[in-house]
N, C-alpha and C positions, 0 to 999 in steps of 0.2 A: 501492501499499500503506502501513494507516496509519501512523506509528511508534510507539503500543503494541505493538502487533498484533507486529511485525517488531523490536523490542526483546525481547521474554516468547520469543518467538517458537523458539530453543533450547529452553527450560524446560520450556515448554509439552508440548515433542514427544519429551525423555528422561521428564515425570511421564507422556505417555500414556503410552507405551514399556511404566511399570513398572506404574498401573495394570490398563492391560489385560490383560499380560501375553502373553509373545513369541508364541501362538496367534496372536493376534486383533491381535495388533499386521502380524505377518504379513503377513494377508491383507489388516488394509487396505493395508498401506503393495503391496502389489501391487495392488489395485486401485486407487488410484491412479498408479501408473506406467502403467498398462492406458487410465486413463481421460484422464487428462491429459502422461502420461510429464514427470512431476517425478517428487524427489522427496519423500519423509516431510517433510522442513522447509519446501521451495518452498512447498509445499500450506497448514503448518504459517502460514504463513509469509501467505500469498494465504486466508484461512479463509473465505470463503463456500464453495471447492475445498473446505478439509478438513472443513465442514458439511454439502455433499451426498453426500461419499463415506462417513461418520459414519453420514448420515440411512438411506443403502443398507445399511446391516451393521445398524441399531439401530433406525430409523422410526423416533416420536416421544420416544424413550430418548432421542437423540442428544440433545436441551438438556438434558438434566438432566448426561447425565456429561460435557460441555462444561462446565459448568458447577462440577459438580465441579472435574475437571483441572484451571480454570483459577483454580479457590479454593485451592489451593495451587499457585501463583506468587503471586498477586496478592488483594488486598485493598482493599476500596474503602470509604474513610473519610469520614465524613459529616456535621456536625456543624452543628445549623443551618443559616441559609441560608446559611455558607457554601458557596464553590465545594469538590465533590470534593475528597479527596491520596488518592493512588496508593500503598497500600504495595505495595511487588514486597519479597517476605520467602523469596522463591526467594535463594538467598547465590551461588550459580552468576553468573544475571542481575545483584541486587546488587555483585560482585564489577564485574563486565563496566563496572560505569558508571560506579565508583569510581575504579578505572581509569583512566578518559577523559579525569575528570577532575582525575588528580591524574597527568595529566600537563602539564607547563606551557606547551605552547605548546597545548594544548587548550585548556588550562582557557582561555587569549585569548581561543582560538576564539570558545569560548562565551560568554564576558564582554562579544566586541564584537559576537556574532549576540541579544547578552538582551535586548539592550537599542531594537536596532531591524534589521530584520533586510537585506540587505546580498548583493550578488553576493559568492563567493570569489575572484575578484579584488580587490574593493574592500578587503575586509577583509583577505588576505596583506598588500599594501599599505600598512593600517594597522601593518603585525610587523615589528616590525626584530629578522628572524632570517634565514635561507636557506630562498625561495620553495621552493627541492622539496620541507626539509621540514615549510616549515607546509603548502603545498598535499596531502603526501599526506594529513598530522594531519588535511586537513578530509573529501577524501574521504575515509580512515576515519571520521570520526560521522558522515559522512552512509548510506552500510553500515553501521553500525551502531545505527539509527536517530536517534543523537541528536541530525540537523540535517535539518532538514525543510525542504520546497519553500514556501515564500510568497508566491510569486510570480514575474511576470517583469519587467523593465528594460531599458533602450535604452543599452547601454556607449555610452563617446564618439565609435566607429566609427561607429555605430549599429546595430552589431548584437544581437539580441535578448537577454538572459541569465537566466541561471534568479539568483531571488531564494534564501535561504534563511530559519532562525531556526530561535532555539533550540527543540527537542521539548520543553523543562518549562522554569515556571520560577525552578520553585524544587525540587533535589533534598536532603534533610537525609540521614543514612547515620550510623547508630545499629547497633552491635555486643553482641551477648548474645548464650545459652549456646547458641543454636540455629547460630550462627552471626553476618554480614551481613544489614541490610536496609536500604532506604529510603526513605522515604516524601515523593511526587515533586507537584509541584502542575503540570497542562499545562495549555494552552490547550483551554476548552470545546468547540472547533471538530477537535480530534483524538479524546475524551474522545467527542465524539455519532457519527465514523465509526468508534466506535473496540468490532471486534467482541469484542473482551476483553467490555472495559469495559459495554455492556452485556446481553452474555451475564449478565453479575452483578446488576449494578447490575437487572431486572428481574427478576430472583426473590425 
C-alpha cells in the first residue's frame, strides 16, 4: 500500500461521504463489502479497489469524482524544476501528522530513519529509552504510514529483517483560519506509486 494513500485514506473516506451524500455512499459501502469483503476505509486505503467500485457506479466520471475528492484533502505544489511538495490541507490529517512529530520518541525514530533506512531493532538500539515504548511508537508510525518499507537486510543472527525509511523528507506545519495544514516533501518513488497523487497531477 502506498504510504501517501494510506496517510490520507481516513480523510478521503470522510470527504467521500459528504461529497456523494449518504444514499450514494451507502450503495458504495454495500458494493465494496459484497465485492471485496472489506470496509470503505480499507478500500480507500487500497485505491485500485476503491476505483473499481466507483467506476461501476459512475463509469468514466469516476476519475473526475476521485480527483475532486482528493483535491479537498491534498494539493500538489510544484515550482519550476523542483520536486513537487504535497500540501495536506485537511486539518484532521495534518493534526495526526503533527501529533506524531510532536511525540518525543516518535520524533527520535523519524530523525534516525530520515538519514538512512534501518531495521526497527537497529533503530531502537540507538534510543536510550525503554524498548517496549520505542517498539510501540515505531509500530504506530508504520500503521500511520509515516514509516515505509525500504528493503530488507540480514540481522546478526542471519535472519532477514525489514528496513524502514521515513515517508517524508520534510514536513512544514502551518496554522491558518481553516486550521492546521502541512506541506511535505516525499521520495519520488512514493509519489510515482500514489493513486491519489497521480489522480490529481494528471488533471
